N, CA, C and O atoms as a CHARMM CRD file, in Angstrom:
* protein
*
  336
    1    1 MET  N     62.64900 106.24100  91.61300 PROA 1      0.00000
    2    1 MET  CA    63.44400 105.20100  90.99200 PROA 1      0.00000
    3    1 MET  C     64.43300 104.65900  92.01400 PROA 1      0.00000
    4    1 MET  O     65.02000 105.42800  92.77600 PROA 1      0.00000
    5    2 LYS  N     64.62100 103.36000  92.03900 PROA 2      0.00000
    6    2 LYS  CA    65.46100 102.72800  93.04500 PROA 2      0.00000
    7    2 LYS  C     66.91600 103.15300  92.95900 PROA 2      0.00000
    8    2 LYS  O     67.56100 103.31100  93.99600 PROA 2      0.00000
    9    3 GLY  N     67.45400 103.34400  91.76700 PROA 3      0.00000
   10    3 GLY  CA    68.86500 103.66700  91.59800 PROA 3      0.00000
   11    3 GLY  C     69.22200 105.10700  91.89800 PROA 3      0.00000
   12    3 GLY  O     70.40200 105.45500  91.87200 PROA 3      0.00000
   13    4 ASP  N     68.24100 105.96500  92.18500 PROA 4      0.00000
   14    4 ASP  CA    68.50100 107.38900  92.38000 PROA 4      0.00000
   15    4 ASP  C     68.62200 107.80300  93.84200 PROA 4      0.00000
   16    4 ASP  O     68.59500 108.99800  94.13700 PROA 4      0.00000
   17    5 SER  N     68.75400 106.84600  94.76900 PROA 5      0.00000
   18    5 SER  CA    68.78800 107.18500  96.18200 PROA 5      0.00000
   19    5 SER  C     70.14900 107.70900  96.63800 PROA 5      0.00000
   20    5 SER  O     70.28000 108.16600  97.77400 PROA 5      0.00000
   21    6 MET  N     71.15700 107.65100  95.78000 PROA 6      0.00000
   22    6 MET  CA    72.50100 108.06100  96.14500 PROA 6      0.00000
   23    6 MET  C     72.64700 109.58500  96.12300 PROA 6      0.00000
   24    6 MET  O     72.11400 110.26400  95.24500 PROA 6      0.00000
   25    7 LYS  N     73.37400 110.09800  97.10000 PROA 7      0.00000
   26    7 LYS  CA    73.66000 111.52400  97.13900 PROA 7      0.00000
   27    7 LYS  C     74.77100 111.82800  96.14000 PROA 7      0.00000
   28    7 LYS  O     75.81300 111.17400  96.15200 PROA 7      0.00000
   29    8 LYS  N     74.55400 112.81500  95.27900 PROA 8      0.00000
   30    8 LYS  CA    75.53900 113.19000  94.26900 PROA 8      0.00000
   31    8 LYS  C     76.66300 114.01100  94.90700 PROA 8      0.00000
   32    8 LYS  O     76.43000 114.81300  95.81100 PROA 8      0.00000
   33    9 LEU  N     77.87600 113.79400  94.41800 PROA 9      0.00000
   34    9 LEU  CA    79.02300 114.58300  94.86300 PROA 9      0.00000
   35    9 LEU  C     79.11300 115.83400  94.00000 PROA 9      0.00000
   36    9 LEU  O     79.02100 115.75400  92.77500 PROA 9      0.00000
   37   10 SER  N     79.29000 116.97600  94.62700 PROA 10     0.00000
   38   10 SER  CA    79.40100 118.22300  93.87100 PROA 10     0.00000
   39   10 SER  C     80.78200 118.33300  93.24200 PROA 10     0.00000
   40   10 SER  O     81.71900 117.63700  93.63500 PROA 10     0.00000
   41   11 ASP  N     80.89000 119.21100  92.26800 PROA 11     0.00000
   42   11 ASP  CA    82.18000 119.45000  91.61100 PROA 11     0.00000
   43   11 ASP  C     83.21900 119.92200  92.62400 PROA 11     0.00000
   44   11 ASP  O     84.38000 119.51600  92.56600 PROA 11     0.00000
   45   12 GLU  N     82.80200 120.77100  93.54200 PROA 12     0.00000
   46   12 GLU  CA    83.72900 121.27500  94.57200 PROA 12     0.00000
   47   12 GLU  C     84.18400 120.16000  95.50000 PROA 12     0.00000
   48   12 GLU  O     85.34200 120.12600  95.91600 PROA 12     0.00000
   49   13 THR  N     83.26900 119.24100  95.82600 PROA 13     0.00000
   50   13 THR  CA    83.62700 118.11300  96.68300 PROA 13     0.00000
   51   13 THR  C     84.65200 117.23400  95.98900 PROA 13     0.00000
   52   13 THR  O     85.62700 116.80000  96.60300 PROA 13     0.00000
   53   14 LEU  N     84.42800 116.96900  94.69500 PROA 14     0.00000
   54   14 LEU  CA    85.38400 116.14800  93.93200 PROA 14     0.00000
   55   14 LEU  C     86.75700 116.79900  93.90200 PROA 14     0.00000
   56   14 LEU  O     87.77100 116.12000  94.06300 PROA 14     0.00000
   57   15 LYS  N     86.79800 118.10000  93.69700 PROA 15     0.00000
   58   15 LYS  CA    88.08300 118.80700  93.63900 PROA 15     0.00000
   59   15 LYS  C     88.80200 118.79400  94.97800 PROA 15     0.00000
   60   15 LYS  O     90.03100 118.85000  95.02700 PROA 15     0.00000
   61   16 GLY  N     88.04500 118.72200  96.06200 PROA 16     0.00000
   62   16 GLY  CA    88.63700 118.73100  97.39400 PROA 16     0.00000
   63   16 GLY  C     89.14000 117.37100  97.85400 PROA 16     0.00000
   64   16 GLY  O     89.84400 117.27600  98.86000 PROA 16     0.00000
   65   17 MET  N     88.78300 116.32000  97.12500 PROA 17     0.00000
   66   17 MET  CA    89.19300 114.96400  97.50200 PROA 17     0.00000
   67   17 MET  C     90.58100 114.65000  96.94300 PROA 17     0.00000
   68   17 MET  O     90.97100 115.15900  95.89200 PROA 17     0.00000
   69   18 THR  N     91.31200 113.80700  97.66100 PROA 18     0.00000
   70   18 THR  CA    92.61200 113.35800  97.16300 PROA 18     0.00000
   71   18 THR  C     92.39400 112.30000  96.08800 PROA 18     0.00000
   72   18 THR  O     91.29300 111.76700  95.94800 PROA 18     0.00000
   73   19 ASP  N     93.44200 111.99900  95.33300 PROA 19     0.00000
   74   19 ASP  CA    93.34600 110.94500  94.31700 PROA 19     0.00000
   75   19 ASP  C     92.96600 109.61600  94.96100 PROA 19     0.00000
   76   19 ASP  O     92.15400 108.86900  94.41500 PROA 19     0.00000
   77   20 GLY  N     93.53600 109.32600  96.09300 PROA 20     0.00000
   78   20 GLY  CA    93.23200 108.08200  96.80300 PROA 20     0.00000
   79   20 GLY  C     91.77400 107.99400  97.21200 PROA 20     0.00000
   80   20 GLY  O     91.14500 106.94300  97.08700 PROA 20     0.00000
   81   21 GLU  N     91.23900 109.10600  97.70100 PROA 21     0.00000
   82   21 GLU  CA    89.82100 109.13200  98.08500 PROA 21     0.00000
   83   21 GLU  C     88.92300 108.93600  96.87300 PROA 21     0.00000
   84   21 GLU  O     87.91300 108.23600  96.94600 PROA 21     0.00000
   85   22 LEU  N     89.29500 109.55800  95.75500 PROA 22     0.00000
   86   22 LEU  CA    88.50500 109.39900  94.53400 PROA 22     0.00000
   87   22 LEU  C     88.52400 107.95100  94.05800 PROA 22     0.00000
   88   22 LEU  O     87.48700 107.39900  93.69200 PROA 22     0.00000
   89   23 LYS  N     89.70700 107.33700  94.06300 PROA 23     0.00000
   90   23 LYS  CA    89.82800 105.94500  93.62100 PROA 23     0.00000
   91   23 LYS  C     89.04200 105.00400  94.53600 PROA 23     0.00000
   92   23 LYS  O     88.38400 104.07700  94.06300 PROA 23     0.00000
   93   24 THR  N     89.11200 105.24500  95.83900 PROA 24     0.00000
   94   24 THR  CA    88.36700 104.42800  96.79400 PROA 24     0.00000
   95   24 THR  C     86.85900 104.57200  96.56500 PROA 24     0.00000
   96   24 THR  O     86.12200 103.58800  96.62000 PROA 24     0.00000
   97   25 THR  N     86.41400 105.78400  96.31300 PROA 25     0.00000
   98   25 THR  CA    84.99700 106.03000  96.06700 PROA 25     0.00000
   99   25 THR  C     84.53600 105.32400  94.80100 PROA 25     0.00000
  100   25 THR  O     83.45300 104.73900  94.77300 PROA 25     0.00000
  101   26 VAL  N     85.35300 105.37500  93.75400 PROA 26     0.00000
  102   26 VAL  CA    85.00800 104.68200  92.50700 PROA 26     0.00000
  103   26 VAL  C     84.87900 103.18400  92.75400 PROA 26     0.00000
  104   26 VAL  O     83.92200 102.56100  92.29500 PROA 26     0.00000
  105   27 ARG  N     85.83300 102.60300  93.47500 PROA 27     0.00000
  106   27 ARG  CA    85.77400 101.16100  93.75900 PROA 27     0.00000
  107   27 ARG  C     84.51800 100.80700  94.55200 PROA 27     0.00000
  108   27 ARG  O     83.86500  99.79900  94.28000 PROA 27     0.00000
  109   28 ARG  N     84.18500 101.64500  95.53600 PROA 28     0.00000
  110   28 ARG  CA    82.99500 101.40200  96.35700 PROA 28     0.00000
  111   28 ARG  C     81.72900 101.47300  95.50800 PROA 28     0.00000
  112   28 ARG  O     80.84100 100.63000  95.63600 PROA 28     0.00000
  113   29 LEU  N     81.65300 102.47700  94.64300 PROA 29     0.00000
  114   29 LEU  CA    80.47400 102.62900  93.78500 PROA 29     0.00000
  115   29 LEU  C     80.37800 101.50400  92.76400 PROA 29     0.00000
  116   29 LEU  O     79.28000 101.03000  92.47200 PROA 29     0.00000
  117   30 GLU  N     81.51500 101.06700  92.21500 PROA 30     0.00000
  118   30 GLU  CA    81.50200  99.95800  91.25600 PROA 30     0.00000
  119   30 GLU  C     81.01800  98.67000  91.92700 PROA 30     0.00000
  120   30 GLU  O     80.27600  97.89100  91.32900 PROA 30     0.00000
  121   31 THR  N     81.44300  98.45500  93.17300 PROA 31     0.00000
  122   31 THR  CA    80.97900  97.28200  93.91800 PROA 31     0.00000
  123   31 THR  C     79.46800  97.35900  94.14000 PROA 31     0.00000
  124   31 THR  O     78.75300  96.37700  93.94200 PROA 31     0.00000
  125   32 SER  N     78.99400  98.52800  94.55200 PROA 32     0.00000
  126   32 SER  CA    77.55600  98.71000  94.76300 PROA 32     0.00000
  127   32 SER  C     76.77000  98.50200  93.47500 PROA 32     0.00000
  128   32 SER  O     75.71600  97.86500  93.48400 PROA 32     0.00000
  129   33 ALA  N     77.27600  99.03400  92.37600 PROA 33     0.00000
  130   33 ALA  CA    76.59700  98.88400  91.08500 PROA 33     0.00000
  131   33 ALA  C     76.54500  97.41200  90.68300 PROA 33     0.00000
  132   33 ALA  O     75.52500  96.94600  90.17500 PROA 33     0.00000
  133   34 GLY  N     77.62500  96.68300  90.90300 PROA 34     0.00000
  134   34 GLY  CA    77.64800  95.25800  90.58300 PROA 34     0.00000
  135   34 GLY  C     76.61100  94.48100  91.37900 PROA 34     0.00000
  136   34 GLY  O     75.91500  93.62500  90.83200 PROA 34     0.00000
  137   35 LYS  N     76.50900  94.77600  92.66700 PROA 35     0.00000
  138   35 LYS  CA    75.51400  94.11300  93.51100 PROA 35     0.00000
  139   35 LYS  C     74.09900  94.47000  93.06800 PROA 35     0.00000
  140   35 LYS  O     73.21200  93.61700  93.05800 PROA 35     0.00000
  141   36 MET  N     73.89400  95.72300  92.70500 PROA 36     0.00000
  142   36 MET  CA    72.56400  96.15600  92.26300 PROA 36     0.00000
  143   36 MET  C     72.18200  95.48000  90.94600 PROA 36     0.00000
  144   36 MET  O     71.02400  95.11300  90.75100 PROA 36     0.00000
  145   37 ARG  N     73.15500  95.31300  90.03900 PROA 37     0.00000
  146   37 ARG  CA    72.88200  94.64700  88.76600 PROA 37     0.00000
  147   37 ARG  C     72.45200  93.19400  88.98300 PROA 37     0.00000
  148   37 ARG  O     71.55000  92.69200  88.31300 PROA 37     0.00000
  149   38 LYS  N     73.11400  92.53700  89.92700 PROA 38     0.00000
  150   38 LYS  CA    72.75700  91.14800  90.23600 PROA 38     0.00000
  151   38 LYS  C     71.32700  91.06800  90.76200 PROA 38     0.00000
  152   38 LYS  O     70.63000  90.08000  90.53300 PROA 38     0.00000
  153   39 GLY  N     70.90300  92.09300  91.45300 PROA 39     0.00000
  154   39 GLY  CA    69.54500  92.15600  91.98500 PROA 39     0.00000
  155   39 GLY  C     68.57300  92.81200  91.02500 PROA 39     0.00000
  156   39 GLY  O     67.43400  93.09700  91.39500 PROA 39     0.00000
  157   40 THR  N     69.00500  93.05600  89.80100 PROA 40     0.00000
  158   40 THR  CA    68.22100  93.68500  88.72600 PROA 40     0.00000
  159   40 THR  C     67.68300  95.07000  89.09200 PROA 40     0.00000
  160   40 THR  O     66.58800  95.44700  88.67300 PROA 40     0.00000
  161   41 GLN  N     68.44600  95.81400  89.86500 PROA 41     0.00000
  162   41 GLN  CA    68.06900  97.19100  90.18100 PROA 41     0.00000
  163   41 GLN  C     68.73800  98.14900  89.19800 PROA 41     0.00000
  164   41 GLN  O     69.76900  97.83000  88.60700 PROA 41     0.00000
  165   42 ALA  N     68.13800  99.32100  89.03500 PROA 42     0.00000
  166   42 ALA  CA    68.69300 100.34000  88.14600 PROA 42     0.00000
  167   42 ALA  C     70.00300 100.87300  88.72900 PROA 42     0.00000
  168   42 ALA  O     70.09400 101.15600  89.92300 PROA 42     0.00000
  169   43 THR  N     71.01300 101.00400  87.86900 PROA 43     0.00000
  170   43 THR  CA    72.33500 101.45700  88.32200 PROA 43     0.00000
  171   43 THR  C     72.78600 102.72800  87.62100 PROA 43     0.00000
  172   43 THR  O     73.93500 103.14200  87.77800 PROA 43     0.00000
  173   44 ARG  N     71.91300 103.34900  86.85800 PROA 44     0.00000
  174   44 ARG  CA    72.31500 104.50100  86.04900 PROA 44     0.00000
  175   44 ARG  C     72.92800 105.62300  86.88900 PROA 44     0.00000
  176   44 ARG  O     73.97400 106.16000  86.52300 PROA 44     0.00000
  177   45 SER  N     72.29800 105.98300  88.00300 PROA 45     0.00000
  178   45 SER  CA    72.83300 107.09900  88.80100 PROA 45     0.00000
  179   45 SER  C     74.21400 106.77400  89.35700 PROA 45     0.00000
  180   45 SER  O     75.08200 107.64600  89.41300 PROA 45     0.00000
  181   46 LEU  N     74.42500 105.52000  89.77100 PROA 46     0.00000
  182   46 LEU  CA    75.75300 105.12800  90.25300 PROA 46     0.00000
  183   46 LEU  C     76.77600 105.19100  89.12600 PROA 46     0.00000
  184   46 LEU  O     77.89300 105.67000  89.31800 PROA 46     0.00000
  185   47 GLU  N     76.38800 104.70600  87.95300 PROA 47     0.00000
  186   47 GLU  CA    77.30200 104.71100  86.81500 PROA 47     0.00000
  187   47 GLU  C     77.64900 106.13300  86.38200 PROA 47     0.00000
  188   47 GLU  O     78.78300 106.40400  85.98900 PROA 47     0.00000
  189   48 GLU  N     76.67800 107.03800  86.45200 PROA 48     0.00000
  190   48 GLU  CA    76.95400 108.44900  86.12800 PROA 48     0.00000
  191   48 GLU  C     77.94600 109.03800  87.11700 PROA 48     0.00000
  192   48 GLU  O     78.87800 109.74400  86.72900 PROA 48     0.00000
  193   49 GLU  N     77.74300 108.74500  88.39400 PROA 49     0.00000
  194   49 GLU  CA    78.64100 109.27400  89.42400 PROA 49     0.00000
  195   49 GLU  C     80.05100 108.72500  89.23300 PROA 49     0.00000
  196   49 GLU  O     81.02800 109.45500  89.40100 PROA 49     0.00000
  197   50 ILE  N     80.16400 107.44200  88.88200 PROA 50     0.00000
  198   50 ILE  CA    81.46300 106.83700  88.60500 PROA 50     0.00000
  199   50 ILE  C     82.14100 107.58700  87.45600 PROA 50     0.00000
  200   50 ILE  O     83.34000 107.85800  87.51200 PROA 50     0.00000
  201   51 CYS  N     81.38600 107.91600  86.43100 PROA 51     0.00000
  202   51 CYS  CA    81.94700 108.64800  85.28300 PROA 51     0.00000
  203   51 CYS  C     82.47100 110.02100  85.68700 PROA 51     0.00000
  204   51 CYS  O     83.53900 110.43300  85.23600 PROA 51     0.00000
  205   52 TYR  N     81.71600 110.74100  86.54600 PROA 52     0.00000
  206   52 TYR  CA    82.16400 112.06800  86.99000 PROA 52     0.00000
  207   52 TYR  C     83.47100 111.96400  87.77600 PROA 52     0.00000
  208   52 TYR  O     84.36800 112.79000  87.60700 PROA 52     0.00000
  209   53 ILE  N     83.57400 110.95400  88.63100 PROA 53     0.00000
  210   53 ILE  CA    84.77800 110.79400  89.43600 PROA 53     0.00000
  211   53 ILE  C     85.96100 110.39000  88.55300 PROA 53     0.00000
  212   53 ILE  O     87.07000 110.89600  88.72300 PROA 53     0.00000
  213   54 GLN  N     85.71800 109.48000  87.61400 PROA 54     0.00000
  214   54 GLN  CA    86.79100 109.07200  86.70000 PROA 54     0.00000
  215   54 GLN  C     87.25300 110.24700  85.84100 PROA 54     0.00000
  216   54 GLN  O     88.43800 110.36000  85.52800 PROA 54     0.00000
  217   55 ARG  N     86.32900 111.11300  85.46200 PROA 55     0.00000
  218   55 ARG  CA    86.70100 112.30400  84.68500 PROA 55     0.00000
  219   55 ARG  C     87.58700 113.22500  85.51300 PROA 55     0.00000
  220   55 ARG  O     88.56700 113.76500  85.00000 PROA 55     0.00000
  221   56 GLU  N     87.25700 113.40800  86.77700 PROA 56     0.00000
  222   56 GLU  CA    88.08400 114.23900  87.65400 PROA 56     0.00000
  223   56 GLU  C     89.49300 113.65600  87.75500 PROA 56     0.00000
  224   56 GLU  O     90.47500 114.39600  87.69900 PROA 56     0.00000
  225   57 LEU  N     89.59700 112.33300  87.90400 PROA 57     0.00000
  226   57 LEU  CA    90.91200 111.69500  87.94900 PROA 57     0.00000
  227   57 LEU  C     91.67400 111.89600  86.64400 PROA 57     0.00000
  228   57 LEU  O     92.87700 112.15800  86.66000 PROA 57     0.00000
  229   58 GLU  N     90.97700 111.77400  85.51700 PROA 58     0.00000
  230   58 GLU  CA    91.61400 111.96600  84.20900 PROA 58     0.00000
  231   58 GLU  C     92.10400 113.40500  84.03600 PROA 58     0.00000
  232   58 GLU  O     93.20200 113.63000  83.52900 PROA 58     0.00000
  233   59 LEU  N     91.29800 114.37100  84.45400 PROA 59     0.00000
  234   59 LEU  CA    91.71400 115.77800  84.35700 PROA 59     0.00000
  235   59 LEU  C     92.95200 116.03700  85.21500 PROA 59     0.00000
  236   59 LEU  O     93.83900 116.79400  84.82000 PROA 59     0.00000
  237   60 ARG  N     93.00600 115.42100  86.36500 PROA 60     0.00000
  238   60 ARG  CA    94.18100 115.57700  87.22800 PROA 60     0.00000
  239   60 ARG  C     95.41200 114.96300  86.59500 PROA 60     0.00000
  240   60 ARG  O     96.50100 115.52800  86.68800 PROA 60     0.00000
  241   61 ARG  N     95.25700 113.80600  85.94800 PROA 61     0.00000
  242   61 ARG  CA    96.40500 113.18400  85.27700 PROA 61     0.00000
  243   61 ARG  C     96.90300 114.06800  84.14200 PROA 61     0.00000
  244   61 ARG  O     98.10900 114.20700  83.94100 PROA 61     0.00000
  245   62 ARG  N     95.98700 114.65900  83.41000 PROA 62     0.00000
  246   62 ARG  CA    96.37700 115.48600  82.25700 PROA 62     0.00000
  247   62 ARG  C     96.92800 116.83700  82.66400 PROA 62     0.00000
  248   62 ARG  O     97.94800 117.28100  82.13700 PROA 62     0.00000
  249   63 PHE  N     96.26100 117.49200  83.59600 PROA 63     0.00000
  250   63 PHE  CA    96.59700 118.87400  83.91800 PROA 63     0.00000
  251   63 PHE  C     97.16800 119.05700  85.31100 PROA 63     0.00000
  252   63 PHE  O     97.56800 120.16600  85.66600 PROA 63     0.00000
  253   64 GLY  N     97.21800 118.01500  86.10100 PROA 64     0.00000
  254   64 GLY  CA    97.73600 118.11000  87.45800 PROA 64     0.00000
  255   64 GLY  C     96.78100 118.87400  88.35100 PROA 64     0.00000
  256   64 GLY  O     95.68900 119.25700  87.93100 PROA 64     0.00000
  257   65 HSD  N     97.19300 119.08700  89.56200 PROA 65     0.00000
  258   65 HSD  CA    96.34200 119.80700  90.50700 PROA 65     0.00000
  259   65 HSD  C     96.36400 121.30600  90.24300 PROA 65     0.00000
  260   65 HSD  O     95.71000 122.06800  90.95500 PROA 65     0.00000
  261   66 SER  N     97.10400 121.73500  89.23500 PROA 66     0.00000
  262   66 SER  CA    97.16100 123.16000  88.92500 PROA 66     0.00000
  263   66 SER  C     95.80500 123.67600  88.47700 PROA 66     0.00000
  264   66 SER  O     95.51900 124.86300  88.63400 PROA 66     0.00000
  265   67 ARG  N     94.95600 122.80200  87.91700 PROA 67     0.00000
  266   67 ARG  CA    93.62900 123.26500  87.48800 PROA 67     0.00000
  267   67 ARG  C     92.80000 123.67900  88.69400 PROA 67     0.00000
  268   67 ARG  O     92.01800 124.62600  88.60800 PROA 67     0.00000
  269   68 VAL  N     92.95800 122.98000  89.82600 PROA 68     0.00000
  270   68 VAL  CA    92.24400 123.35200  91.04000 PROA 68     0.00000
  271   68 VAL  C     92.81300 124.65800  91.57900 PROA 68     0.00000
  272   68 VAL  O     92.06300 125.54400  91.98800 PROA 68     0.00000
  273   69 ALA  N     94.14500 124.77800  91.58000 PROA 69     0.00000
  274   69 ALA  CA    94.78800 125.99500  92.06900 PROA 69     0.00000
  275   69 ALA  C     94.42700 127.19300  91.19400 PROA 69     0.00000
  276   69 ALA  O     94.18400 128.28700  91.70400 PROA 69     0.00000
  277   70 ALA  N     94.39200 126.98600  89.87400 PROA 70     0.00000
  278   70 ALA  CA    94.05000 128.07400  88.95700 PROA 70     0.00000
  279   70 ALA  C     92.61200 128.52500  89.17100 PROA 70     0.00000
  280   70 ALA  O     92.31600 129.71700  89.09200 PROA 70     0.00000
  281   71 GLU  N     91.73300 127.59400  89.43600 PROA 71     0.00000
  282   71 GLU  CA    90.33900 127.95800  89.66500 PROA 71     0.00000
  283   71 GLU  C     90.19400 128.72400  90.97500 PROA 71     0.00000
  284   71 GLU  O     89.41000 129.67000  91.05100 PROA 71     0.00000
  285   72 SER  N     90.93100 128.33300  91.99600 PROA 72     0.00000
  286   72 SER  CA    90.90300 129.04500  93.26700 PROA 72     0.00000
  287   72 SER  C     91.42300 130.46300  93.08500 PROA 72     0.00000
  288   72 SER  O     90.88600 131.41100  93.65800 PROA 72     0.00000
  289   73 GLU  N     92.47200 130.60100  92.28300 PROA 73     0.00000
  290   73 GLU  CA    93.03900 131.92800  92.00600 PROA 73     0.00000
  291   73 GLU  C     92.02000 132.80500  91.29900 PROA 73     0.00000
  292   73 GLU  O     91.88900 133.98600  91.62100 PROA 73     0.00000
  293   74 SER  N     91.29400 132.23800  90.33400 PROA 74     0.00000
  294   74 SER  CA    90.30100 133.03800  89.61800 PROA 74     0.00000
  295   74 SER  C     89.16500 133.42600  90.55200 PROA 74     0.00000
  296   74 SER  O     88.58800 134.50200  90.39300 PROA 74     0.00000
  297   75 ASN  N     88.82800 132.57600  91.52900 PROA 75     0.00000
  298   75 ASN  CA    87.80200 132.92400  92.50900 PROA 75     0.00000
  299   75 ASN  C     88.28200 134.04800  93.41300 PROA 75     0.00000
  300   75 ASN  O     87.48500 134.89100  93.82700 PROA 75     0.00000
  301   76 ASN  N     89.58400 134.07400  93.72900 PROA 76     0.00000
  302   76 ASN  CA    90.13000 135.14100  94.56100 PROA 76     0.00000
  303   76 ASN  C     90.09600 136.47700  93.83100 PROA 76     0.00000
  304   76 ASN  O     89.94400 137.52200  94.46500 PROA 76     0.00000
  305   77 ASN  N     90.23600 136.46000  92.50500 PROA 77     0.00000
  306   77 ASN  CA    90.22200 137.67900  91.71700 PROA 77     0.00000
  307   77 ASN  C     88.80400 138.11600  91.33100 PROA 77     0.00000
  308   77 ASN  O     88.62000 139.18800  90.75500 PROA 77     0.00000
  309   78 ALA  N     87.81500 137.29500  91.64500 PROA 78     0.00000
  310   78 ALA  CA    86.43700 137.60600  91.26000 PROA 78     0.00000
  311   78 ALA  C     85.87100 138.72100  92.14900 PROA 78     0.00000
  312   78 ALA  O     86.30500 138.92100  93.28300 PROA 78     0.00000
  313   79 LEU  N     84.91300 139.42000  91.60700 PROA 79     0.00000
  314   79 LEU  CA    84.18900 140.41500  92.40100 PROA 79     0.00000
  315   79 LEU  C     83.38700 139.69700  93.47100 PROA 79     0.00000
  316   79 LEU  O     83.10300 138.50500  93.35000 PROA 79     0.00000
  317   80 GLU  N     83.02200 140.42600  94.51900 PROA 80     0.00000
  318   80 GLU  CA    82.34300 139.80300  95.65800 PROA 80     0.00000
  319   80 GLU  C     81.09700 139.02300  95.24000 PROA 80     0.00000
  320   80 GLU  O     80.89300 137.90800  95.72200 PROA 80     0.00000
  321   81 PHE  N     80.26100 139.57000  94.36500 PROA 81     0.00000
  322   81 PHE  CA    79.02800 138.89400  93.97900 PROA 81     0.00000
  323   81 PHE  C     79.26100 137.72100  93.04500 PROA 81     0.00000
  324   81 PHE  O     78.34800 136.92500  92.82500 PROA 81     0.00000
  325   82 GLU  N     80.48500 137.58800  92.47900 PROA 82     0.00000
  326   82 GLU  CA    80.80500 136.48300  91.58600 PROA 82     0.00000
  327   82 GLU  C     81.35200 135.26700  92.32100 PROA 82     0.00000
  328   82 GLU  O     81.44000 134.18400  91.74100 PROA 82     0.00000
  329   83 ARG  N     81.71200 135.42500  93.55700 PROA 83     0.00000
  330   83 ARG  CA    82.31200 134.32800  94.31600 PROA 83     0.00000
  331   83 ARG  C     81.24900 133.30600  94.68900 PROA 83     0.00000
  332   83 ARG  O     80.10300 133.65800  94.96500 PROA 83     0.00000
  333   84 PRO  N     81.64200 132.03200  94.69400 PROA 84     0.00000
  334   84 PRO  CA    80.67500 130.96200  95.05700 PROA 84     0.00000
  335   84 PRO  C     80.31300 130.99100  96.52500 PROA 84     0.00000
  336   84 PRO  O     79.52200 130.16700  96.98300 PROA 84     0.00000
């Protein structure tokens, strides 16, 4: 499928990005999706990725960066075989 050529960002990659980087990525993907729509190409994968990034931004607004810190802390307390 034409719209599936984009590399997906992992959850860990999203958490490691700054708010500015996330916003820039969303704008870039929205621009690409708009151009693809004009050319009648499938944009579903881009739109899904935009949703994941917007969700990460929303979680940060609601819970702050403490959710990332809390997850890192839980990984530090995990047994060796449980660590990512």
